[in-house]
Each structure stands twice: as structure tokens, then as C-alpha cells.
N, C-alpha and C positions, 0 to 999 in steps of 0.2 A: 811798695811804691807803685809798681805797675798796676796792681789791683785798684789802688786809690785813683790813679790816673784814668783807668777805664771807667770807674764808678763816676768820676767827675764828668767824663765825656758823655756817658749815658744820661746823667742827671741834667746836663746842659742841652741835650737833644730835645727839641720841642716835641710835645706829645703828638702833634700832627705828623711828624716824621715816622711815628710808630703806628699810624692809623691804617696803613694798607700793606699788602704783601707784594712781593716781586719774585719772579721765578728764580732769580739769581741770588736770593738771600733767604736765610732762615732766621726767624726771631725765636727767642726762648723767654718764657715767663718763668722765673725761678721761684722755688718754694720760699726763699728768704725775702720775697717782694721785689727783687731786682729783675733786670732784663739784660739780655745779651743778643747781639746780632752778628751774624757771620755772612760774608759773601761766599756763595757756594757754587760748586760745579755739580750739576745734577747728573747722576748716572742711573738710568732706568731701563736699560736693555741687558740681556744676559752677557753680551760681549763687553759692554762698558763696566758692568758690575764685576766681571771676572778680573779685569785689569785694575780697577780702583786706583789707588795711589802708588802702585808698584813703580819702582825705578825713579821716583821723584826724590831729589836731594834735599828739598826744603819746601816749606809752605808758609806764606805770610800768616802772622798771628791771628789776623781777623778773618781768615779764610778757612774753608773746609770743603768736604765732599759729602753730598747727600745721596745716599742709596735709597731708591724707592722700588718696591716690589709691586707686582700686579695685585696681590692679595696678601693678607696677613699670613705669616708662617714662622716656623722656627728659623732663626737666623744664627748661623755659625760662621765666624770669620777667622782668618789666619793672617799672618804677617809675612808669608813667603815673598821674597823679592821687594819687600817694603823697607825703605832705607831710614825712615824717620819714626820715632816713637809717636803713637797716636792714642787719643782717648776716643772711645766708641760709645755713642749715646744711642741706645736702642729705644724706639718709641712704637706704640701701637697705632692702629688706624685712626684714632681720635687725636693723635699727637701727644698723648701722655707718655712721658719717659718712664720706662719700666726698669731699665738697667743701665748702669754706666760702668764701663770697663776702663780703668785708668792705666795709662802708660804701657800700652801693648808694645812688646819688645820687637825691634826690627829683626827680620828674617826668621822669627819663631814660627814654626809650623803647628804649634799646639792650637787646637780649636778654641775659639773664644765664643762661648754660647750666650747669646742675648736673650734666649728664652722663646717660648711660644707666642704666637699672635703678634709678631713684629712686622710692621709695614715699612718703617724708615729707620735708617741708621745714619747718624751724623758723625763723621770722623773729623776731629780737630787735632791740633798739635797736643802732644802728650803733656799732661800737667795742667792744661787750661781749665778742664772741667772742675778740678778741685779749687784752683785759684778764683774762678768766677762763681763757685757755689752751685754748679750744675749737678743735681742729684735726682734720683727717682722721685717722681711727683711733679717735676718741672713739665712745662707744656711747650711743644714745638708748634710754630705756625708757618705754613707754607701753602701756596696756592694749589699744589698738586694733591693735598689732602682733600678728601671728600668733605666739602664745606658744611653739608647738612648735618654731619656727625662730629665735626671737629670741635675740640674743647675751646680753641681760640680761633675764631673765624676771621677770614680776610674781609675787610670792610666792603670791598666792591663786589663780593660774591653774593 
């Protein structure tokens, strides 16, 4: 039912609303033809990336955290001091999703390896990636991606 409601909401959103990027949002173009949008907090410094979503007791369903690195690299995350289950969506410098890790376990210190060449990681509530159909091959759009090489570019860039 929730997936149907979200699909109806996205279908009812005018295409013009999808036309541009904003620093506080991430758009995803899914492999199944659908789209998803999340309000995000961007973390792009070593200090903010180290803290991430630690100690937060909840996160709204339409929200997430976008980790952005200075250059593509191997990205390995863990869930130490993280209280809520998360899905981690690992994307390369073009915004192409390379790996999706579902339902990371709160407090687990096991490394979650997103692979080589990762520039951004979108963390959302656990289980949402599967419900929305977010899989490798999806494309992330955000203004902090290099627009000249982005697979899905911001209109104003």
C-alpha cells in the first residue's frame, strides 16, 4: 500500500518539478522506469562523514544522508553507534549506482564494502531501497556531482 501511495505521489508530480536539482535533495532514476526523491543532509567533510547518522533515533521516510567524497575511492561503512537500520546506496562519480546494501544492522561493526570507484553514498531507512526498486544501474542526480560527466545532469548546470 505504501509503495502504491508513493508511486501515485510520484506520478502526480508534474515533470517540471523533476526538471532541476537542489542541494538538499537527491533524485534517483530507477531501472524499472520509476523515480524517487529524498530530502538529504549532505556530509562532505571528514568530520561530518565520520559522524554520519550516529545516535539518531529516527529519520523521516522521505529523508536521507548523502555522503560525498573529494574523489572516487573504495567506500567501506559500518554501523557503530547507529541506532536505526539503513540501506546504503553506493554510486560512482557519474551517479551510477554500483551497489545497494540493504538493512544494515544497528551497532554492527562489520565493514560494509561498497566497492572501488565510489564517490557518493546515499543512506536511507532500511527496507526502502527494496520497496522502491532501487538497484544497481539506477542513477543518482545531485548538483554536487560533476555535471559534465553526470549520467543525469541538473538542468541549470
